[in-house]
N, C-alpha and C positions, 0 to 999 in steps of 0.2 A: 504495499496500500504507499510506501513511501517512496517507494522508485516510480507515480507515475505525478505524473504533469498533470495537476488540480489548477495548476494557471486557464485551462480554458474550458472551467465552470465557474475561476472565480470571474473571467472576463464576458462570462455571458450581456449579451446587452438585459434582456427578459427576460423572471423569471424558470421560461415557459424554454426557455435554450441553456437555462445554464441546467436546472431538469434533469435534459434533455444531453447534455452532456455529458453530465455524472451518473444518467446506468448506464447512459454508454462504455462509460469509464471501470462504474463498479461490476457491471454484468460482462465483461473481458475478463478482472478478475474468476470471478465466483465462478463466476464457466470454469478457467484453470483447476482450482485449490477445493469445488465441492462439483467433480464434475457427472451426470447425468446418469446412471446405472438403471441395467434394463434388469426388470424381473417379470417373471412367470408367471400368472398365474391363473389356479387353478380354475376350471370352472364347473364341474359336475366334481360332487360330492362324494364320497367313500356311500354308501350309504349301506354296507353293514354296519358302519358304525356306533351300534346307540352312544347313548347314559353312557350307560351301567360299561361298555369298552372303555373308551372316552375314560371315563374315574381311576381304572384299573391300570391307564395306560399313564396315566399323573402319576400316582402311587406305589407303580414300579418309575417314575424317570429322580421323583424325591427318592425311594431308596438309592437309587442307580448313584444318585451323589450326595448322598450324608455316605455311603461307601466310597466314592472317590476322594472325597475331602473329607473321610481319616486314615482313608489310608490301606483300610478292605477290600478284600476280597469280593467283588461281590451277590449277592444268593442269587442265584441261573431263573431256580422256581417261580418266581411271580412271571420274569421273559415268560418263556418257554408255555405258560400255562398263558398267557391269554399269547400268547403264536396260535397257540392250537388256538385257542375263543374265535381269534379276528379269522385262519385254516375255515374255519368249517363258519362261524357268521359268510361271508364269500361266497361257499361249497351254493351252500343253500339259501342264495339269494342268485346266483348262476343259473343255477340252475331253475328257478321257481322264472326264470328272463328266458330261456329258452324254447 
């Protein structure tokens, strides 16, 4: 920001011209330091994930986080249970759709 020549803003003849010059200079700096990131958004939600599954997944994530922060190894029984339940629900939904 120190290397920008702000004189063009200060020497502008009107408020609109000063704002336009400021906006142009600021946008150049902003675009350089805060680039636009592309995100992909899922259009279709997983229909087999119900509230029970989401609650179990949150509990699993919390237990994993606690295990990592404490240095212990994670217990995989809850992870395996959730994976099994999700596979069964997904299979059921897909069979109904066929």
